[in-house]
C-alpha positions as CSV (number, residue, x, y, z in Angstrom):
1,M,4.2,-86.6,263.4
2,C,7.7,-87.7,262.9
3,A,7.7,-89.5,266.2
4,L,4.9,-91.7,264.9
5,L,6.7,-92.7,261.7
6,H,8.7,-95.4,263.5
7,L,5.4,-97.2,264.2
8,L,4.4,-97.4,260.5
9,P,6.2,-100.7,259.9
10,L,4.5,-102.3,262.9
11,F,1.1,-101.1,261.7
12,V,1.7,-102.5,258.2
13,L,2.7,-105.8,259.8
14,L,-0.5,-106.0,261.9
15,L,-2.6,-105.4,258.8
16,A,-0.9,-108.4,257.1
17,L,-1.8,-110.8,259.9
18,P,-5.0,-112.9,259.6
19,Y,-7.9,-111.7,261.6
20,P,-8.8,-113.8,264.6
21,S,-12.2,-115.3,264.7
22,L,-14.7,-113.4,266.7
23,S,-16.4,-116.6,267.9
24,E,-15.5,-120.2,268.3
25,H,-15.9,-122.0,265.0
26,R,-17.1,-125.6,265.1
27,I,-17.3,-128.5,262.8
28,C,-20.9,-129.6,262.2
29,E,-21.5,-132.8,264.3
30,W,-25.0,-132.7,265.8
31,Q,-27.3,-135.0,263.8
32,D,-30.3,-134.7,266.2
33,Q,-32.6,-137.7,266.1
34,G,-31.8,-138.7,262.5
35,T,-33.1,-138.1,259.1
36,P,-35.4,-137.2,257.3
37,P,-36.0,-134.1,259.4
38,E,-39.7,-133.9,258.9
39,E,-40.1,-137.1,260.8
40,F,-38.7,-135.5,263.9
41,G,-40.7,-132.3,264.1
42,Y,-38.7,-130.1,261.7
43,R,-40.4,-127.8,259.2
44,L,-38.8,-126.9,255.8
45,W,-37.8,-123.3,255.8
46,C,-36.4,-123.2,252.2
47,I,-34.3,-125.0,249.6
48,S,-31.3,-122.9,248.6
49,I,-29.7,-123.2,245.2
50,I,-25.9,-122.9,244.6
51,H,-24.6,-119.7,243.1
52,K,-21.0,-120.2,241.8
53,H,-18.8,-117.1,242.0
54,R,-15.3,-118.2,241.2
55,P,-13.7,-121.6,240.5
56,Y,-13.5,-122.5,244.2
57,K,-16.2,-120.3,245.7
58,A,-20.0,-120.4,245.9
59,T,-22.9,-119.3,248.1
60,W,-26.4,-120.7,248.7
61,E,-29.3,-118.2,249.3
62,C,-32.8,-118.4,250.6
63,K,-35.3,-115.6,250.8
64,G,-32.7,-113.1,249.7
65,K,-30.2,-114.1,252.4
66,T,-27.0,-116.2,252.3
67,V,-27.4,-119.4,254.3
68,A,-24.1,-121.1,253.4
69,D,-20.9,-120.6,251.5
70,L,-18.1,-122.6,250.0
71,G,-14.4,-121.6,249.9
72,Y,-14.7,-118.3,251.8
73,L,-13.6,-119.5,255.2
74,R,-10.9,-121.8,253.6
75,E,-10.7,-123.6,250.3
76,G,-13.1,-126.6,250.2
77,V,-14.9,-125.6,253.4
78,L,-18.7,-125.5,253.3
79,E,-19.8,-123.1,256.1
80,I,-23.4,-123.2,257.3
81,Y,-24.4,-119.8,258.5
82,T,-26.1,-118.9,261.8
83,A,-29.9,-118.5,261.6
84,C,-30.3,-116.0,264.4
85,G,-26.8,-115.1,265.7
86,T,-25.1,-111.8,264.7
87,G,-25.8,-111.3,261.0
88,G,-28.1,-114.3,260.8
89,Y,-30.4,-115.1,257.9
90,A,-33.6,-115.8,259.7
91,D,-36.3,-113.2,260.4
92,D,-38.3,-115.4,262.8
93,C,-36.0,-116.5,265.7
94,D,-38.7,-118.3,267.7
95,W,-37.4,-121.5,266.2
96,D,-34.7,-123.0,268.5
97,T,-33.0,-125.6,266.2
98,W,-32.0,-125.2,262.6
99,G,-30.8,-127.8,260.2
100,A,-29.0,-128.0,256.9
101,C,-29.3,-131.0,254.6
102,I,-27.3,-131.6,251.4
103,D,-29.6,-134.5,250.7
104,P,-32.3,-136.3,252.7
105,E,-29.7,-138.5,254.5
106,H,-27.0,-136.0,255.2
107,C,-28.1,-133.3,257.6
108,Y,-26.5,-131.4,260.5
109,F,-28.3,-129.3,263.1
110,T,-27.3,-126.3,265.3
111,S,-28.9,-124.1,267.8
112,K,-30.3,-120.9,266.4
113,S,-27.3,-118.8,267.3
114,D,-24.6,-121.1,266.0
115,D,-22.9,-121.7,262.7
116,C,-20.7,-124.7,261.7
117,E,-18.4,-126.1,259.1
118,W,-19.5,-129.2,257.2
119,P,-17.1,-132.0,258.1
120,D,-16.5,-133.0,254.5
121,K,-14.5,-130.9,252.0
122,F,-15.9,-130.0,248.6
123,T,-14.7,-128.6,245.3
124,S,-17.1,-126.3,243.5
125,K,-17.5,-129.1,240.9
126,Y,-18.8,-131.5,243.5
127,A,-20.5,-129.1,245.8
128,P,-24.2,-129.8,246.7
129,R,-26.5,-128.1,244.1
130,T,-29.0,-127.4,246.9
131,I,-29.1,-127.1,250.6
132,A,-32.4,-127.6,252.4
133,I,-32.8,-125.5,255.6
134,W,-35.0,-126.8,258.3
135,Q,-36.3,-125.3,261.6
136,K,-37.8,-126.8,264.8
137,L,-39.4,-125.4,267.9
138,S,-38.3,-126.6,271.3
139,S,-40.8,-128.8,273.1
140,H,-41.5,-125.8,275.5
141,N,-42.2,-123.4,272.6
142,L,-44.2,-126.1,270.7
143,T,-46.4,-126.6,273.8
144,Q,-47.0,-122.8,274.0
145,T,-47.8,-122.6,270.2
146,R,-50.2,-125.5,270.4
147,A,-52.0,-124.0,273.4
148,L,-52.3,-120.7,271.5
149,E,-53.6,-122.4,268.4
150,G,-56.1,-124.3,270.6
151,R,-57.4,-121.0,272.0
152,R,-57.7,-119.5,268.6
153,S,-59.7,-122.5,267.4
154,E,-62.0,-122.2,270.4
155,E,-62.5,-118.5,269.6
156,G,-63.3,-119.3,266.0
157,G,-60.2,-117.5,264.7
158,G,-58.3,-120.6,263.7
159,G,-55.1,-118.5,263.2
160,R,-55.7,-118.2,259.4
161,G,-57.4,-114.8,259.3
162,M,-60.5,-113.3,260.9
163,K,-64.0,-113.1,259.6
164,G,-65.3,-109.6,259.3
165,S,-68.9,-108.7,260.2
166,D,-69.8,-109.0,256.6
167,G,-68.5,-112.6,256.5
168,G,-65.4,-111.7,254.4
169,S,-62.0,-112.6,255.5
170,R,-59.6,-109.9,256.8
171,R,-55.9,-110.3,256.8
């Protein structure tokens, strides 16, 4: 036991150092085809509302999950969370591309496994009140989805529920 005591100062020093990032962190830069997103095949997933926690920190939540935060990575930094990467907020990861918009003209997009840091800095006073989260299927997935919907229509299912033998709808 005494032999390990000389390592105690080294251990304390290691605890004081900042943790390295587990993945490469990027500045948001991909603006896809432009805005507004619905004109380019995106579907609105949710509109998150700001929750201020401290003078310089805030989070945005949708469907019970945090989708972005301000001031936790560094002061003034708005971080858009990953939809489907480790700890991601999405339950349905069939959607390949996700977007975040602080208004209809200011949007950035990522692949479903990425997160990014908004290129502009904010104070909590001037942070966006809402962040709209958008999702989009790849053209390959979109083709498969449309083919499946077409088969359901031909079978009379329509994808909205099935008619029971008594004519009532079953879900």
